[in-house]
All heavy atoms as an XYZ file, in Angstrom:
646
protein
N      87.354    105.164     88.343
C      87.156    104.839     89.733
C      86.413    105.931     90.469
O      85.683    105.654     91.392
C      88.483    104.520     90.372
C      89.332    105.759     90.668
S      90.964    105.377     91.130
C      91.739    105.726     89.596
N      86.599    107.211     90.051
C      85.854    108.321     90.640
C      85.621    109.368     89.567
O      86.501    109.637     88.752
C      86.610    108.934     91.812
N      84.435    109.934     89.583
C      84.111    110.991     88.634
C      83.216    111.991     89.340
O      82.228    111.606     89.961
C      83.417    110.420     87.414
N      83.612    113.254     89.260
C      82.824    114.271     89.930
C      83.212    115.647     89.431
O      84.377    115.899     89.139
C      83.052    114.198     91.442
O      82.348    115.221     92.098
N      82.251    116.516     89.369
C      82.518    117.918     89.075
C      82.769    118.699     90.353
O      83.102    119.869     90.318
N      82.628    118.022     91.491
C      82.813    118.630     92.808
C      84.102    118.090     93.422
O      84.091    117.078     94.126
C      81.609    118.300     93.691
C      81.711    118.925     95.080
O      82.677    119.674     95.333
O      80.836    118.661     95.904
N      85.205    118.738     93.098
C      86.519    118.318     93.567
C      87.135    119.461     94.356
O      87.066    120.617     93.940
C      87.437    117.941     92.379
C      88.837    117.602     92.840
C      86.836    116.786     91.594
N      87.743    119.132     95.489
C      88.437    120.124     96.318
C      89.929    119.869     96.198
O      90.393    118.744     96.429
C      87.989    120.015     97.802
C      88.838    120.900     98.686
C      86.519    120.361     97.936
N      90.695    120.897     95.816
C      92.148    120.763     95.701
C      92.807    121.234     97.001
O      92.536    122.342     97.471
C      92.669    121.598     94.532
C      92.183    121.142     93.174
S      92.660    119.456     92.730
C      94.439    119.595     92.626
N      93.658    120.380     97.569
C      94.416    120.712     98.771
C      95.826    120.170     98.592
O      96.006    118.969     98.345
C      93.776    120.090    100.040
C      94.624    120.375    101.264
C      92.366    120.612    100.249
N      96.795    121.056     98.671
C      98.211    120.694     98.540
C      98.480    119.870     97.282
O      99.234    118.905     97.298
C      98.690    119.954     99.785
C      98.670    120.806    101.034
C      99.197    120.095    102.260
O      98.974    118.871    102.404
O      99.830    120.772    103.087
N      97.842    120.233     96.183
C      98.061    119.551     94.909
C      97.320    118.238     94.754
O      97.479    117.557     93.745
N      96.508    117.858     95.728
C      95.736    116.624     95.658
C      94.262    116.940     95.441
O      93.712    117.833     96.085
C      95.886    115.812     96.957
C      97.293    115.350     97.163
O      97.871    114.689     96.311
N      97.860    115.699     98.297
N      93.638    116.177     94.539
C      92.216    116.334     94.259
C      91.438    115.425     95.202
O      91.635    114.208     95.214
C      91.922    115.957     92.816
N      90.556    116.015     96.001
C      89.709    115.260     96.927
C      88.318    115.145     96.330
O      87.636    116.140     96.122
C      89.651    115.957     98.289
C      90.903    115.763     99.114
C      92.028    116.537     98.896
C      90.943    114.800    100.117
C      93.174    116.360     99.653
C      92.084    114.620    100.881
C      93.195    115.396    100.644
O      94.323    115.211    101.398
N      87.916    113.892     96.044
C      86.613    113.580     95.471
C      85.640    113.218     96.582
O      86.043    112.648     97.603
C      86.716    112.374     94.532
C      87.538    112.621     93.301
C      88.917    112.494     93.335
C      86.924    112.966     92.109
C      89.682    112.713     92.201
C      87.675    113.184     90.974
C      89.060    113.062     91.022
N      84.370    113.477     96.374
C      83.355    113.012     97.314
C      83.416    111.484     97.375
O      83.547    110.824     96.334
C      81.960    113.444     96.872
C      81.639    114.920     97.024
C      80.346    115.253     96.298
C      81.539    115.266     98.498
N      83.361    110.920     98.562
C      83.374    109.457     98.712
C      82.257    108.834     97.890
O      82.424    107.764     97.326
C      83.186    109.057    100.172
C      84.432    108.829    100.956
S      85.458    107.524    100.342
C      86.457    107.355    101.781
N      81.130    109.509     97.823
C      79.983    108.978     97.086
C      80.227    108.918     95.571
O      79.482    108.257     94.857
C      78.729    109.801     97.379
O      78.924    111.150     96.980
N      81.280    109.595     95.077
C      81.576    109.578     93.644
C      82.529    108.442     93.256
O      82.809    108.246     92.081
C      82.165    110.919     93.205
O      83.472    111.089     93.707
N      83.004    107.686     94.250
C      83.925    106.572     93.990
C      83.109    105.322     93.665
O      82.143    104.997     94.358
C      84.834    106.311     95.207
C      85.758    105.130     94.954
C      85.643    107.552     95.544
N      83.514    104.646     92.614
C      82.816    103.432     92.193
C      82.814    102.398     93.324
O      83.861    102.102     93.894
C      83.485    102.854     90.941
C      82.745    101.694     90.332
C      83.305    101.260     89.000
N      84.760    101.155     89.051
C      85.558    101.349     88.004
N      85.062    101.687     86.861
N      86.854    101.229     88.124
N      81.673    101.835     93.672
C      81.595    100.844     94.747
C      82.528     99.657     94.494
O      82.698     99.215     93.358
C      80.133    100.395     94.714
C      79.397    101.533     94.097
C      80.358    102.122     93.095
N      83.149     99.157     95.556
C      84.044     98.013     95.466
C      85.469     98.355     95.079
O      86.322     97.480     94.986
N      85.741     99.638     94.840
C      87.068    100.067     94.408
C      88.024    100.241     95.581
O      89.216     99.995     95.452
C      86.969    101.404     93.641
O      86.023    101.251     92.595
C      88.277    101.805     93.026
N      87.505    100.672     96.730
C      88.348    100.954     97.896
C      88.112     99.934     99.009
O      86.975     99.602     99.318
C      88.056    102.354     98.449
C      88.300    103.526     97.521
C      87.898    104.822     98.216
C      89.759    103.572     97.100
N      89.225     99.477     99.598
C      89.179     98.597    100.760
C      90.002     99.250    101.854
O      91.151     99.649    101.619
C      89.782     97.211    100.430
O      89.110     96.678     99.291
C      89.650     96.268    101.601
N      89.433     99.351    103.032
C      90.120     99.998    104.146
C      91.435     99.299    104.466
O      91.530     98.078    104.470
C      89.214     99.987    105.379
O      89.806    100.731    106.406
N      92.457    100.087    104.736
C      93.788     99.606    105.109
C      94.001     99.910    106.588
O      93.312    100.752    107.163
C      94.827    100.357    104.263
O      96.111    100.257    104.809
N      94.964     99.264    107.194
C      95.276     99.561    108.600
C      96.225    100.755    108.729
O      96.504    101.210    109.823
C      95.891     98.335    109.279
O      97.097     97.976    108.642
N      96.693    101.277    107.601
C      97.642    102.390    107.612
C      96.965    103.691    108.039
O      95.847    103.994    107.609
C      98.271    102.588    106.220
O      98.881    101.355    105.823
C      99.308    103.693    106.225
N      97.652    104.430    108.879
C      97.207    105.757    109.323
C      98.421    106.676    109.306
O      99.549    106.234    109.457
C      96.629    105.725    110.749
C      95.483    104.750    110.967
C      94.198    105.242    110.316
N      93.045    104.428    110.655
C      92.618    103.387    109.944
N      93.259    102.993    108.879
N      91.537    102.736    110.304
N      98.183    107.963    109.144
C      99.242    108.964    109.281
C      98.619    110.204    109.898
O      97.399    110.334    109.953
C      99.893    109.289    107.929
O      98.985    109.939    107.081
N      99.467    111.117    110.337
C      98.978    112.334    110.978
C      99.552    113.551    110.276
O     100.759    113.647    110.061
C      99.354    112.370    112.478
C      98.875    113.662    113.120
C      98.780    111.169    113.206
N      98.678    114.453    109.904
C      99.070    115.748    109.355
C      98.796    116.778    110.447
O      97.712    116.767    111.036
C      98.235    116.056    108.115
S      98.473    117.739    107.496
N      99.747    117.681    110.700
C      99.546    118.638    111.789
C      98.359    119.582    111.601
O      97.821    120.081    112.577
C     100.860    119.421    111.849
C     101.635    119.054    110.657
C     101.034    117.823    110.063
N      97.921    119.812    110.373
C      96.784    120.720    110.204
C      95.522    120.054    109.655
O      94.435    120.614    109.721
C      97.166    121.937    109.374
C      97.385    121.689    107.917
C      98.525    121.266    107.308
C      96.418    121.866    106.880
N      98.328    121.163    105.964
C      97.044    121.537    105.670
C      95.097    122.279    106.860
C      96.399    121.597    104.450
C      94.441    122.336    105.640
C      95.094    121.996    104.451
N      95.649    118.814    109.122
C      94.463    118.103    108.628
C      93.972    117.039    109.608
O      92.797    116.733    109.628
C      94.749    117.456    107.273
C      94.848    118.471    106.147
C      95.088    117.808    104.822
C      96.530    117.424    104.741
N      97.122    117.231    103.479
N      94.866    116.464    110.389
C      94.472    115.443    111.354
C      94.946    114.065    110.954
O      95.954    113.908    110.269
N      94.210    113.041    111.365
C      94.581    111.646    111.116
C      93.996    111.196    109.777
O      92.791    111.284    109.545
C      94.075    110.722    112.245
C      94.394    109.260    111.941
C      94.671    111.138    113.580
N      94.885    110.692    108.904
C      94.469    110.174    107.599
C      94.269    108.671    107.684
O      95.042    107.961    108.324
C      95.519    110.486    106.541
N      93.247    108.213    107.027
C      92.950    106.789    106.910
C      93.223    106.396    105.460
O      92.840    107.120    104.536
C      91.485    106.585    107.254
C      90.981    105.215    107.023
C      89.502    105.185    107.340
N      89.041    103.824    107.181
C      87.822    103.426    107.416
N      86.918    104.293    107.820
N      87.476    102.181    107.249
N      93.873    105.258    105.242
C      94.262    104.842    103.899
C      93.422    103.684    103.386
O      92.822    102.941    104.158
C      95.749    104.475    103.867
C      96.628    105.686    103.980
C      96.845    106.289    105.203
C      97.207    106.252    102.854
C      97.627    107.426    105.314
C      97.999    107.389    102.951
C      98.199    107.963    104.186
O      98.963    109.087    104.288
N      93.431    103.541    102.055
C      92.650    102.508    101.389
C      93.486    101.840    100.302
O      94.300    102.489     99.641
C      91.426    103.120    100.700
C      90.518    103.851    101.639
C      90.721    105.194    101.911
C      89.462    103.200    102.266
C      89.897    105.882    102.788
C      88.630    103.876    103.143
C      88.859    105.218    103.405
O      88.047    105.889    104.277
N      93.245    100.551    100.107
C      93.805     99.836     98.968
C      92.838    100.044     97.816
O      91.628     99.888     97.971
C      93.963     98.333     99.277
O      94.940     98.193    100.311
C      94.410     97.558     98.047
N      93.378    100.408     96.678
C      92.592    100.668     95.477
C      92.669     99.441     94.579
O      93.760     98.940     94.306
C      93.160    101.893     94.765
C      92.558    102.298     93.447
C      91.099    102.692     93.618
C      93.348    103.448     92.854
N      91.527     98.934     94.141
C      91.491     97.791     93.236
C      90.920     98.245     91.904
O      89.792     98.761     91.840
C      90.629     96.652     93.812
O      91.150     96.283     95.089
C      90.648     95.438     92.896
N      91.732     98.084     90.857
C      91.332     98.482     89.501
C      91.687     97.350     88.549
O      92.848     96.928     88.492
C      92.048     99.781     89.065
C      91.649    100.162     87.652
C      91.757    100.908     90.026
N      90.699     96.849     87.834
C      90.897     95.761     86.872
C      91.640     94.585     87.502
O      92.528     93.994     86.893
C      91.647     96.262     85.631
C      90.860     97.317     84.872
O      89.617     97.254     84.886
O      91.489     98.212     84.268
N      91.322     94.264     88.749
C      91.935     93.136     89.444
C      93.278     93.429     90.086
O      93.779     92.627     90.868
N      93.883     94.565     89.768
C      95.176     94.937     90.365
C      94.932     95.733     91.638
O      94.059     96.609     91.678
C      95.998     95.763     89.381
N      95.715     95.429     92.671
C      95.581     96.140     93.940
C      96.754     97.090     94.142
O      97.906     96.709     93.965
C      95.508     95.158     95.095
C      94.224     94.360     95.092
C      94.048     93.569     96.369
O      95.000     93.230     97.039
N      92.802     93.286     96.701
N      96.427     98.314     94.519
C      97.418     99.338     94.833
C      97.256     99.689     96.309
O      96.352    100.449     96.678
C      97.210    100.574     93.958
C      97.314    100.370     92.455
C      96.819    101.592     91.707
C      98.748    100.056     92.080
N      98.107     99.122     97.184
C      97.970     99.374     98.623
C      98.186    100.848     98.971
O      99.092    101.500     98.439
C      99.071     98.513     99.249
C      99.435     97.512     98.205
C      99.168     98.183     96.885
N      97.348    101.349     99.839
C      97.457    102.714    100.364
C      97.510    103.779     99.274
O      98.156    104.814     99.425
C      98.667    102.836    101.296
C      98.577    101.907    102.487
O      97.450    101.525    102.867
O      99.620    101.551    103.058
N      96.804    103.547     98.174
C      96.810    104.481     97.045
C      95.785    105.600     97.199
O      95.761    106.529     96.402
C      96.562    103.733     95.742
N      94.954    105.509     98.222
C      93.946    106.542     98.460
C      93.878    106.813     99.956
O      94.209    105.954    100.765
C      92.590    106.082     97.941
N      93.450    108.032    100.299
C      93.349    108.381    101.716
C      92.233    109.389    101.936
O      91.795    110.055    101.014
C      94.669    108.935    102.256
C      95.063    110.231    101.621
C      94.765    111.492    102.061
C      95.808    110.408    100.415
N      95.276    112.438    101.198
C      95.929    111.795    100.185
C      96.377    109.522     99.498
C      96.593    112.303     99.084
C      97.047    110.037     98.408
C      97.156    111.412     98.211
N      91.779    109.432    103.169
C      90.764    110.401    103.555
C      91.030    110.857    104.983
O      91.830    110.259    105.700
C      89.364    109.785    103.457
O      89.193    108.795    104.448
N      90.338    111.901    105.352
C      90.392    112.427    106.727
C      88.967    112.380    107.270
O      88.207    113.327    107.104
C      90.939    113.862    106.742
C      92.395    113.931    106.384
C      92.800    114.059    105.061
C      93.364    113.849    107.359
C      94.141    114.093    104.727
C      94.711    113.887    107.046
C      95.089    114.007    105.723
O      96.431    114.047    105.404
N      88.579    111.253    107.897
C      87.206    111.115    108.373
C      86.790    112.181    109.392
O      85.630    112.569    109.432
C      87.177    109.726    109.017
C      88.341    109.005    108.436
C      89.361    110.047    108.113
N      87.747    112.633    110.208
C      87.467    113.650    111.225
C      88.543    114.734    111.131
O      89.398    114.854    112.007
C      87.461    113.016    112.620
C      86.544    111.844    112.718
N      85.168    111.981    112.754
C      86.789    110.519    112.744
C      84.623    110.778    112.806
N      85.579    109.875    112.805
N      88.518    115.531    110.052
C      89.575    116.524    109.861
C      89.544    117.616    110.933
O      88.493    117.903    111.516
C      89.274    117.112    108.488
C      87.817    116.897    108.300
C      87.491    115.615    109.018
N      90.701    118.203    111.145
C      90.799    119.350    112.043
C      90.087    120.543    111.390
O      89.844    120.545    110.174
C      92.267    119.655    112.327
C      93.014    118.538    113.085
C      94.500    118.856    113.177
C      92.423    118.330    114.460
N      89.750    121.581    112.159
C      88.957    122.697    111.626
C      89.483    123.333    110.333
O      88.694    123.635    109.439
C      88.948    123.707    112.778
C      89.039    122.852    113.998
C      89.966    121.722    113.603
N      90.798    123.518    110.204
C      91.328    124.160    108.992
C      91.159    123.296    107.743
O      91.231    123.801    106.635
C      92.806    124.505    109.166
C      93.045    125.683    110.059
C      93.904    125.588    111.138
C      92.417    126.903    109.834
C      94.132    126.676    111.970
C      92.634    127.992    110.654
C      93.492    127.874    111.727
N      90.919    122.004    107.925
C      90.800    121.085    106.784
C      89.380    120.577    106.596
O      89.167    119.590    105.896
C      91.767    119.922    106.985
N      88.414    121.243    107.146
C      87.037    120.745    107.092
C      86.519    120.555    105.662
O      85.590    119.799    105.437
C      86.105    121.623    107.908
C      85.953    123.023    107.409
C      85.074    123.864    108.346
N      85.081    125.246    107.976
C      85.932    126.147    108.452
N      86.833    125.799    109.335
N      85.886    127.401    108.054
N      87.149    121.195    104.685
C      86.718    121.041    103.278
C      86.908    119.621    102.757
O      86.288    119.239    101.770
C      87.494    121.989    102.364
C      87.288    123.437    102.672
C      88.051    124.362    101.746
N      89.385    123.869    101.417
C      90.029    124.130    100.294
N      89.471    124.890     99.374
N      91.227    123.655    100.077
N      87.798    118.822    103.395
C      88.065    117.474    102.894
C      87.217    116.400    103.578
O      87.307    115.226    103.226
C      89.570    117.106    102.987
C      90.411    118.060    102.163
C      90.043    117.032    104.416
N      86.378    116.787    104.506
C      85.525    115.812    105.197
C      84.587    115.144    104.186
O      83.972    115.813    103.351
C      84.707    116.476    106.296
C      83.897    115.473    107.092
C      83.224    116.114    108.274
C      82.419    115.077    109.015
N      82.962    114.744    110.277
N      84.524    113.818    104.247
C      83.660    113.075    103.337
C      84.246    112.907    101.951
O      83.548    112.539    101.012
N      85.549    113.172    101.829
C      86.225    113.113    100.532
C      87.424    112.172    100.585
O      87.929    111.869    101.654
C      86.685    114.508    100.104
C      85.523    115.450     99.892
C      85.983    116.865     99.544
N      84.836    117.724     99.307
C      84.228    117.848     98.135
N      84.658    117.188     97.090
N      83.188    118.643     98.007
N      87.878    111.751     99.426
C      89.025    110.851     99.309
C      89.939    111.369     98.200
O      89.476    111.917     97.200
C      88.560    109.399     99.024
C      87.809    109.296     97.721
C      89.719    108.427     99.083
N      91.247    111.208     98.419
C      92.247    111.601     97.418
C      93.013    110.361     96.972
O      93.112    109.379     97.709
C      93.211    112.626     98.008
N      93.540    110.429     95.771
C      94.302    109.324     95.195
C      95.715    109.820     94.904
O      95.902    110.942     94.463
C      93.654    108.846     93.899
C      92.234    108.386     94.095
C      91.187    109.268     93.943
C      91.959    107.084     94.443
C      89.872    108.865     94.139
C      90.651    106.656     94.641
C      89.610    107.561     94.483
N      96.706    108.980     95.126
C      98.067    109.426     94.897
C      98.932    108.348     94.290
O      98.441    107.283     93.883
N     100.216    108.627     94.239
C     101.180    107.641     93.747
C     100.969    107.296     92.298
O     101.009    108.151     91.421
N     100.671    106.024     92.052
C     100.557    105.511     90.678
C      99.191    105.752     90.065
O      98.923    105.324     88.961
C     100.847    104.009     90.675
N      98.330    106.476     90.760
C      96.989    106.748     90.241
C      97.031    107.994     89.373
O      97.504    109.039     89.783
C      95.976    106.923     91.399
C      94.598    107.246     90.852
C      95.955    105.679     92.264
N      96.531    107.861     88.170
C      96.553    108.972     87.210
C      95.243    109.734     87.267
O      94.163    109.150     87.264
C      96.747    108.394     85.805
C      96.810    109.438     84.729
C      96.999    108.811     83.358
O      97.596    107.737     83.267
O      96.536    109.413     82.391
N      95.348    111.047     87.294
C      94.172    111.918     87.285
C      93.988    112.387     85.841
O      94.865    113.025     85.280
C      94.403    113.101     88.216
C      93.233    114.067     88.256
O      92.116    113.670     87.890
O      93.458    115.221     88.640
N      92.848    112.048     85.257
C      92.604    112.493     83.886
C      91.144    112.836     83.693
O      90.267    112.215     84.292
C      93.054    111.448     82.886
C      92.370    110.129     83.038
C      92.949    109.113     82.116
N      92.602    107.820     82.679
C      92.603    106.714     82.018
N      92.945    106.694     80.751
N      92.264    105.586     82.577
N      90.883    113.814     82.863
C      89.493    114.195     82.606
C      88.757    113.112     81.838
O      89.371    112.366     81.088
C      89.623    115.471     81.786
C      91.018    115.533     81.320
C      91.832    114.613     82.165
N      87.453    113.057     82.031
C      86.621    112.085     81.293
C      86.227    112.639     79.967
O      86.031    113.753     79.741
C      85.359    111.764     82.090
C      85.685    111.016     83.333
C      84.428    110.484     83.941
N      84.651    109.053     83.917
C      83.719    108.164     83.921
N      82.483    108.504     83.922
N      83.982    106.885     83.947
């Protein structure tokens, strides 16, 4: 679903460039959350092999200054496995 040599690690989560995510894999969700130092997170439903994983990915479209490294990036969590290619 995503492959990149340019990954930013923050709090144990790998943030991939949005452009490295396979097209059609992410669908915007209405879920939002707030991190006191990163800002407002936007969530996505991840679709893999026809299976949908609601809110399995998130990004910070307008991160706060301390989290500017994650701008334009997306992280995957929960049931999503991170493995090398």
